[in-house]
C-alpha positions as a Python dict, from the first residue, in 0.01 Angstrom:
ca = {
    (1, 'X'): (0, 0, 0),
    (2, 'X'): (-267, 44, -262),
    (3, 'X'): (1, 70, -531),
    (4, 'X'): (161, -257, -414),
    (5, 'X'): (-171, -438, -411),
    (6, 'X'): (-251, -303, -753),
    (7, 'X'): (83, -430, -886),
    (8, 'X'): (20, -772, -731),
    (9, 'X'): (-318, -784, -900),
    (10, 'X'): (-158, -694, -1234),
    (11, 'X'): (105, -963, -1184),
    (12, 'X'): (-159, -1222, -1096),
    (13, 'X'): (-362, -1123, -1400),
    (14, 'X'): (-61, -1159, -1627),
    (15, 'X'): (30, -1495, -1473),
    (16, 'X'): (-327, -1616, -1519),
    (17, 'X'): (-321, -1506, -1884),
    (18, 'X'): (17, -1672, -1931),
    (19, 'X'): (-111, -1996, -1779),
    (20, 'X'): (-423, -1982, -1995),
    (21, 'X'): (-208, -1936, -2305),
    (22, 'X'): (18, -2223, -2198),
    (23, 'X'): (-281, -2451, -2141),
    (24, 'X'): (-426, -2358, -2478),
    (25, 'X'): (-95, -2415, -2655),
    (26, 'X'): (-44, -2745, -2474),
    (27, 'X'): (-384, -2866, -2590),
    (28, 'X'): (-303, -2770, -2949),
    (29, 'X'): (32, -2951, -2930),
    (30, 'X'): (-126, -3263, -2779),
    (31, 'X'): (-402, -3266, -3039),
    (32, 'X'): (-159, -3235, -3328),
    (33, 'X'): (79, -3487, -3176),
    (34, 'X'): (-211, -3731, -3174),
    (35, 'X'): (-289, -3651, -3538),
    (36, 'X'): (71, -3732, -3631),
    (37, 'X'): (72, -4047, -3415),
    (38, 'X'): (-253, -4164, -3573),
    (39, 'X'): (-117, -4100, -3921),
    (40, 'X'): (200, -4297, -3847),
    (41, 'X'): (-3, -4580, -3690),
    (42, 'X'): (-216, -4596, -4005),
    (43, 'X'): (76, -4601, -4247),
    (44, 'X'): (335, -4804, -4054),
    (45, 'X'): (176, -5148, -4114),
    (46, 'X'): (159, -5071, -4488),
    (47, 'X'): (524, -4965, -4487),
    (48, 'X'): (614, -5301, -4325),
    (49, 'X'): (425, -5485, -4598),
    (50, 'X'): (591, -5273, -4867),
    (51, 'X'): (935, -5356, -4724),
    (52, 'X'): (857, -5729, -4739),
    (53, 'X'): (756, -5702, -5105),
    (54, 'X'): (1064, -5502, -5200),
    (55, 'X'): (1295, -5743, -5017),
    (56, 'X'): (1176, -6001, -5268),
    (57, 'X'): (1230, -5780, -5568),
    (58, 'X'): (859, -5709, -5614),
    (59, 'X'): (881, -5349, -5727),
    (60, 'X'): (563, -5306, -5932),
    (61, 'X'): (412, -5082, -5662),
    (62, 'X'): (423, -4726, -5791),
    (63, 'X'): (377, -4456, -5530),
    (64, 'X'): (228, -4138, -5673),
    (65, 'X'): (366, -3791, -5607),
    (66, 'X'): (73, -3729, -5376),
    (67, 'X'): (162, -4032, -5168),
    (68, 'X'): (526, -3929, -5144),
    (69, 'X'): (431, -3576, -5039),
    (70, 'X'): (211, -3704, -4756),
    (71, 'X'): (488, -3928, -4625),
    (72, 'X'): (732, -3636, -4645),
    (73, 'X'): (486, -3413, -4461),
    (74, 'X'): (447, -3661, -4174),
    (75, 'X'): (823, -3714, -4139),
    (76, 'X'): (894, -3340, -4162),
    (77, 'X'): (629, -3257, -3902),
    (78, 'X'): (764, -3518, -3661),
    (79, 'X'): (1121, -3390, -3698),
    (80, 'X'): (1022, -3024, -3652),
    (81, 'X'): (808, -3108, -3350),
    (82, 'X'): (1099, -3279, -3178),
    (83, 'X'): (1332, -2984, -3246),
    (84, 'X'): (1087, -2704, -3168),
    (85, 'X'): (747, -2780, -3008),
    (86, 'X'): (625, -2428, -3089),
    (87, 'X'): (656, -2506, -3461),
    (88, 'X'): (336, -2704, -3447),
    (89, 'X'): (131, -2409, -3314),
    (90, 'X'): (142, -2224, -3646),
    (91, 'X'): (-136, -2332, -3881),
    (92, 'X'): (87, -2240, -4175),
    (93, 'X'): (336, -2504, -4061),
    (94, 'X'): (102, -2782, -3958),
    (95, 'X'): (-163, -2837, -4225),
    (96, 'X'): (-397, -3054, -4024),
    (97, 'X'): (-670, -3061, -4287),
    (98, 'X'): (-421, -3173, -4550),
    (99, 'X'): (-309, -3461, -4330),
    (100, 'X'): (-660, -3564, -4233),
    (101, 'X'): (-804, -3556, -4587),
    (102, 'X'): (-512, -3737, -4753),
    (103, 'X'): (-399, -4003, -4507),
    (104, 'X'): (-694, -4233, -4581),
    (105, 'X'): (-636, -4183, -4953),
    (106, 'X'): (-277, -4291, -4901),
    (107, 'X'): (-391, -4599, -4709),
    (108, 'X'): (-640, -4695, -4980),
    (109, 'X'): (-384, -4649, -5258),
    (110, 'X'): (-120, -4861, -5088),
    (111, 'X'): (-364, -5137, -4990),
    (112, 'X'): (-492, -5163, -5347),
    (113, 'X'): (-144, -5176, -5497),
    (114, 'X'): (-20, -5428, -5240),
    (115, 'X'): (-322, -5649, -5308),
    (116, 'X'): (-266, -5633, -5684),
    (117, 'X'): (106, -5706, -5646),
    (118, 'X'): (28, -6005, -5423),
    (119, 'X'): (-222, -6147, -5672),
    (120, 'X'): (32, -6111, -5952),
    (121, 'X'): (296, -6283, -5738),
    (122, 'X'): (61, -6573, -5658),
    (123, 'X'): (-35, -6615, -6024),
    (124, 'X'): (334, -6658, -6105),
    (125, 'X'): (428, -6884, -5814),
    (126, 'X'): (127, -7110, -5758),
    (127, 'X'): (9, -7399, -5974),
    (128, 'X'): (-330, -7321, -6127),
    (129, 'X'): (-562, -7556, -5943),
    (130, 'X'): (-916, -7623, -6063),
    (131, 'X'): (-1132, -7697, -5759),
    (132, 'X'): (-1405, -7856, -5967),
    (133, 'X'): (-1162, -8107, -6113),
    (134, 'X'): (-991, -8161, -5779),
    (135, 'X'): (-1328, -8239, -5622),
    (136, 'X'): (-1380, -8504, -5887),
    (137, 'X'): (-1033, -8648, -5830),
    (138, 'X'): (-1107, -8663, -5458),
    (139, 'X'): (-1370, -8927, -5540),
    (140, 'X'): (-1085, -9153, -5647),
    (141, 'X'): (-958, -9312, -5325),
    (142, 'X'): (-593, -9294, -5434),
    (143, 'X'): (-613, -8912, -5463),
    (144, 'X'): (-845, -8826, -5175),
    (145, 'X'): (-596, -8721, -4904),
    (146, 'X'): (-362, -8537, -5140),
    (147, 'X'): (-647, -8344, -5300),
    (148, 'X'): (-777, -8248, -4955),
    (149, 'X'): (-438, -8103, -4861),
    (150, 'X'): (-420, -7914, -5192),
    (151, 'X'): (-764, -7763, -5139),
    (152, 'X'): (-694, -7660, -4779),
    (153, 'X'): (-363, -7489, -4859),
    (154, 'X'): (-493, -7333, -5181),
    (155, 'X'): (-789, -7178, -5000),
    (156, 'X'): (-570, -7053, -4716),
    (157, 'X'): (-332, -6876, -4954),
    (158, 'X'): (-612, -6725, -5160),
    (159, 'X'): (-775, -6584, -4845),
    (160, 'X'): (-468, -6366, -4787),
    (161, 'X'): (-533, -6014, -4918),
    (162, 'X'): (-159, -5947, -4898),
    (163, 'X'): (116, -6041, -4647),
    (164, 'X'): (133, -5774, -4377),
    (165, 'X'): (506, -5807, -4302),
    (166, 'X'): (813, -6017, -4367),
    (167, 'X'): (700, -6291, -4126),
    (168, 'X'): (362, -6322, -4298),
    (169, 'X'): (532, -6332, -4637),
    (170, 'X'): (765, -6611, -4525),
    (171, 'X'): (466, -6815, -4401),
    (172, 'X'): (287, -6765, -4735),
    (173, 'X'): (599, -6866, -4929),
    (174, 'X'): (624, -7183, -4722),
    (175, 'X'): (258, -7264, -4792),
    (176, 'X'): (307, -7209, -5166),
    (177, 'X'): (596, -7457, -5158),
    (178, 'X'): (375, -7703, -4971),
    (179, 'X'): (107, -7658, -5235),
    (180, 'X'): (358, -7731, -5511),
    (181, 'X'): (478, -8037, -5323),
    (182, 'X'): (130, -8184, -5283),
    (183, 'X'): (44, -8095, -5641),
    (184, 'X'): (351, -8274, -5772),
    (185, 'X'): (283, -8571, -5544),
    (186, 'X'): (-66, -8617, -5686),
    (187, 'X'): (7, -8973, -5790),
    (188, 'X'): (-67, -9332, -5704),
    (189, 'X'): (60, -9676, -5794),
    (190, 'X'): (-302, -9757, -5878),
    (191, 'X'): (-313, -9495, -6155),
    (192, 'X'): (-118, -9529, -6482),
    (193, 'X'): (147, -9262, -6545),
    (194, 'X'): (-25, -9149, -6865),
    (195, 'X'): (-346, -9090, -6669),
    (196, 'X'): (-160, -8892, -6401),
    (197, 'X'): (0, -8675, -6669),
    (198, 'X'): (-337, -8608, -6828),
    (199, 'X'): (-516, -8535, -6497),
    (200, 'X'): (-253, -8287, -6379),
    (201, 'X'): (-284, -8099, -6708),
    (202, 'X'): (-664, -8115, -6703),
    (203, 'X'): (-684, -7985, -6345),
    (204, 'X'): (-443, -7704, -6427),
    (205, 'X'): (-515, -7518, -6753),
    (206, 'X'): (-660, -7795, -6967),
    (207, 'X'): (-502, -8106, -7115),
    (208, 'X'): (-387, -8107, -7479),
    (209, 'X'): (-574, -8348, -7704),
    (210, 'X'): (-268, -8561, -7770),
    (211, 'X'): (-266, -8672, -7403),
    (212, 'X'): (-613, -8826, -7438),
    (213, 'X'): (-498, -9175, -7532),
    (214, 'X'): (-729, -9475, -7533),
    (215, 'X'): (-579, -9585, -7202),
    (216, 'X'): (-654, -9247, -7047),
    (217, 'X'): (-1003, -9235, -7193),
    (218, 'X'): (-1088, -9580, -7061),
    (219, 'X'): (-968, -9485, -6713),
    (220, 'X'): (-1162, -9157, -6687),
    (221, 'X'): (-1475, -9322, -6826),
    (222, 'X'): (-1441, -9598, -6570),
    (223, 'X'): (-1424, -9343, -6288),
    (224, 'X'): (-1706, -9126, -6426),
    (225, 'X'): (-1522, -8795, -6449),
    (226, 'X'): (-1505, -8746, -6827),
    (227, 'X'): (-1782, -8483, -6845),
    (228, 'X'): (-1591, -8231, -6636),
    (229, 'X'): (-1246, -8255, -6792),
    (230, 'X'): (-1118, -7979, -7015),
    (231, 'X'): (-932, -8046, -7340),
    (232, 'X'): (-712, -7800, -7529),
    (233, 'X'): (-691, -7841, -7907),
    (234, 'X'): (-350, -7673, -7911),
}
């Protein structure tokens, strides 16, 4: 009887130890699963943005070897975890400190490069609008509504750090086209064609001197905007 009770006690002790080990392992697995999930949640939005850029042939985003290794680590860890949950228990397999210390660096690198690529794209696609000149043109009744639309859309586009996904990019592209449309429609029957030509150039990157005809000069003097217009000698 004593021997049986002793064996039961041993069995209970071993079961308790086994359960304790299981609980400890489960906690480790859950903790590391969360680390992986957090890493993926941090990177996934940036991957969506990167896809949208590359779909449009914008490939001037260079991922460093460090960035590629982090992405490979996350994907590899996720695959191994699905195939063998015990894989994640070994600290040699799952380098938690590596993931934690580098994931934010990856995020920062991608955000900076996406922002720079977006700025470069906008510089190529958008007309260069001078808000100071546009504000002056808005004082001319014939231009007021068109200038207002240009300023609203221009500000909206420039407030975008970078499109977050393909849908955002499509919206931005549509707004850029609207901006071009309003810019090209900056005209009025009340304003001579030569003046319109000069004002568009002046509000963009500066009008060449040969566009400053006597007709143009008389018009801008009449409307009191001559002091703020920019002339290019060449």
